[in-house]
C-alpha positions as CSV (number, residue, x, y, z in Angstrom):
1,M,14.0,-3.3,-107.1
2,L,10.8,-4.2,-108.9
3,D,10.1,-7.8,-109.9
4,A,8.8,-8.4,-113.5
5,E,5.1,-8.3,-112.4
6,Q,5.5,-5.0,-110.6
7,E,7.5,-3.6,-113.5
8,E,4.7,-4.5,-115.9
9,A,2.1,-3.0,-113.6
10,T,4.1,0.2,-113.3
11,K,4.5,0.4,-117.0
12,L,0.7,0.0,-117.5
13,K,0.0,2.6,-114.9
14,L,2.5,5.0,-116.6
15,H,0.7,4.5,-119.9
16,E,-2.7,5.2,-118.4
17,L,-1.4,8.3,-116.6
18,R,0.3,9.6,-119.8
19,L,-3.0,9.2,-121.6
20,E,-4.9,11.1,-119.0
21,H,-2.2,13.8,-119.0
22,N,-2.5,14.2,-122.8
23,D,-6.3,14.2,-122.6
24,L,-6.2,17.0,-120.0
25,D,-3.8,18.9,-122.2
26,T,-6.3,18.7,-125.0
27,V,-9.2,19.8,-122.8
28,I,-7.3,22.7,-121.4
29,D,-6.3,23.9,-124.9
30,K,-9.9,23.8,-126.0
31,L,-11.1,25.6,-122.9
32,A,-8.5,28.3,-123.3
33,K,-9.7,29.0,-126.8
34,E,-13.3,29.7,-125.6
35,S,-14.4,33.3,-125.4
36,F,-15.1,33.1,-121.7
37,P,-13.3,30.0,-120.3
38,D,-14.3,28.7,-116.9
39,E,-11.3,29.9,-114.8
40,L,-12.0,27.7,-111.9
41,L,-12.3,24.6,-114.1
42,M,-9.1,25.6,-115.9
43,R,-7.2,25.9,-112.5
44,R,-8.6,22.5,-111.4
45,L,-7.6,20.8,-114.6
46,K,-4.1,22.4,-114.6
47,K,-3.6,21.3,-111.0
48,R,-4.6,17.7,-111.9
49,K,-2.3,17.8,-114.8
50,L,0.6,18.8,-112.6
51,Q,-0.3,16.0,-110.1
52,L,-0.2,13.5,-112.9
53,K,3.1,14.8,-114.1
54,D,4.6,14.4,-110.6
55,L,3.3,10.9,-110.4
56,I,4.6,10.0,-113.9
57,V,8.1,11.2,-112.9
58,K,7.9,9.2,-109.7
59,L,6.9,6.0,-111.5
60,E,9.5,6.6,-114.2
61,Q,12.2,6.8,-111.5
62,A,10.9,3.6,-109.9
63,L,11.6,1.8,-113.2
64,I,15.2,3.0,-113.3
65,P,17.4,0.4,-111.6
66,D,19.6,1.7,-108.7
67,I,23.2,1.8,-109.7
68,L,25.7,1.4,-106.8
69,A,28.5,3.9,-107.0
């Protein structure tokens, strides 16, 4: 269970990660529209985007309180 300070820090980190994820999405879209996109760069950006998504999901789950069954 996160205390209020940890929860706020997690929410801030989530916001930052979502911004980076969206920025990467924009860059990837622009690169894909180029005549000869840099495939290595595209793969690296997509990999980073997936890493961010995994981290976002992990942090979102940390914010959900455990419910005892």
